[in-house]
Every structure is written in C-alpha cells, then in structure tokens.
C-alpha positions in Angstrom: 144.6 102.8 136.8 144.5 103.5 133.2 145.8 100.9 130.7 149.1 101.7 129.1 149.0 102.2 125.4 150.1 99.3 123.2 149.9 101.0 119.7 153.3 102.4 118.5 153.5 106.1 118.5 154.3 107.8 115.1 157.9 108.6 114.5 158.7 112.2 113.6 162.0 113.0 112.0 163.7 116.1 110.6 163.6 116.3 106.8 166.7 116.3 104.7 166.8 119.3 102.4 168.7 117.5 99.6 166.8 114.3 99.6 163.3 115.1 100.8 162.6 118.5 99.3 163.0 117.7 95.6 160.5 114.9 95.8 157.9 117.0 97.9 154.9 118.1 96.0 153.4 121.4 97.4 149.8 121.7 96.8 148.4 124.7 94.7 147.4 126.6 97.8 150.9 126.4 99.2 152.2 127.9 95.9 149.7 130.6 96.1 150.7 131.4 99.7 154.4 131.4 99.0 154.0 133.5 95.8 151.7 135.9 97.7 154.6 136.6 100.0 157.1 136.8 97.3 155.0 139.3 95.3 154.5 141.5 98.4 158.3 141.5 99.0 158.9 142.3 95.3 156.4 145.3 95.4 158.0 146.5 98.6 161.5 146.4 97.3 160.7 148.0 94.0 158.6 150.8 95.6 161.1 153.4 94.8 161.0 152.4 91.1 157.1 152.5 91.2 157.2 156.0 92.7 159.7 157.2 90.1 157.5 155.7 87.3 154.4 157.3 88.8 156.1 160.8 89.4 157.8 160.9 86.0 154.7 159.9 84.1 152.4 162.6 85.8 154.7 165.6 86.4 154.7 167.1 82.9 154.7 166.4 79.1 158.4 166.6 79.1 158.9 164.2 82.1 156.2 161.9 80.4 158.6 161.8 77.3 161.4 160.7 79.7 159.2 158.0 81.1 158.2 156.8 77.7 161.8 156.8 76.5 162.7 154.5 79.2 160.8 151.7 77.4 162.5 152.4 74.0 166.0 153.6 74.9 166.5 152.5 78.5 167.5 154.4 81.6 171.1 155.4 81.9 173.1 152.2 81.5 170.1 149.9 81.8 168.8 148.7 78.5 165.1 149.1 77.5 164.4 145.3 77.4 165.5 145.2 81.1 163.2 148.0 82.1 160.3 146.2 80.4 161.3 142.9 82.2 161.3 144.7 85.6 157.9 146.3 84.7 156.5 142.8 83.6 157.7 141.5 87.0 155.9 144.4 88.9 152.8 143.7 86.8 152.8 140.0 87.9 153.6 140.9 91.5 150.7 143.4 91.5 148.1 141.2 89.9 149.2 138.0 91.8 149.1 139.9 95.2 145.8 141.5 94.4 144.1 138.3 93.3 145.5 136.2 96.1 144.6 138.9 98.5 141.0 138.9 97.4 141.1 135.2 97.7 142.2 135.4 101.3 139.6 138.1 102.1 136.8 136.0 100.5 137.9 132.9 102.5 138.1 134.9 105.7 134.6 136.6 105.2 132.8 133.5 104.2 134.7 131.0 106.2 135.1 128.9 103.0 138.1 126.9 104.2 137.4 123.5 102.7 140.0 121.5 101.0 138.2 121.5 97.6 137.5 125.2 97.6 141.1 125.9 98.7 142.4 123.9 95.8 140.1 125.3 93.2 140.5 129.0 94.2 144.3 128.5 94.3 144.3 127.2 90.8 142.0 130.0 89.8 144.3 132.6 91.3 147.3 131.1 89.6 145.6 131.0 86.2 144.2 134.5 86.4 147.4 136.1 87.6 149.5 134.4 85.0 146.9 134.8 82.2 146.5 138.6 82.9 150.2 138.9 83.2 150.8 137.3 79.8 148.1 139.6 78.1 149.6 142.8 79.7 153.1 141.6 78.9 152.2 141.1 75.2 151.0 144.7 75.3 154.1 145.9 77.0 156.5 144.1 74.5 154.4 145.4 71.6 152.8 142.2 70.3 149.5 143.9 69.8 
C-alpha cells in the first residue's frame, strides 16, 4: 500500500475584492493583456465614428472641410476639444492594439514565452504605445 501524505496541503481561498485587489501588483504582461482587450473593445465600439471620419475625409473637398471643422468648431453640440480627446483615445487604442498584437504574433511564431522576454516585451509595448500616442497627441492638439 502507498504511504499517506504527511505534508500539509496548500490552502486555497477566494480573494476579497476590497482588501486583496488594491494590494495586488499585476505584472507588466498582465497590464498589456488587459489593455489589449480594452483597446480592441474601444476600437469596436467607436467603429461608426471611425467610418464617419474616413468617409467624410475622402468623399469630396466640401466634406473634408466638414471633417476638418470638427476639430476646430466641434460637431453639433459636441465641443472640438472633446472630438480631439476621442480621436486621441482612438489613436492610443489603435497603436496599443497593433503593437500588442505584433508582440503576441511574434511570441507565437518564435515560441518566445520566457518570463524575462515577456516582461521586457510588455514594457516595450507600453513605452512604444504611450510614446507614439503622446507624439501624435501633441500634433493633434497643435503643439508642433
């Protein structure tokens, strides 16, 4: 007969959302994964606005003027700064989703799933997406 196990078994318990979650530190790869899903959802939800911007900017010279005036005068009751803020969110969502998606494809293709590479590529993804968003946001808000 097999001997019985004398080492104590680990205790698993449910986490308390109010006391455990604020002290939990999510690794960089976890943040990239969550933000990848959020950016995809944001792109999907704002797809009608993206299609409107694309259609209005390419239809004719007059419609391009309407498109350009959305960034200076706003759209109907929506002020121009809010339109720019939504476009900035779209810029971030697109860049983050693209860079994180390329990271996932690279990891899948090369089987680079080590802990060190996961952390360094996640940090690079966050830095690139936020840096490019800041540069394009500065252009959008007229800083250069």
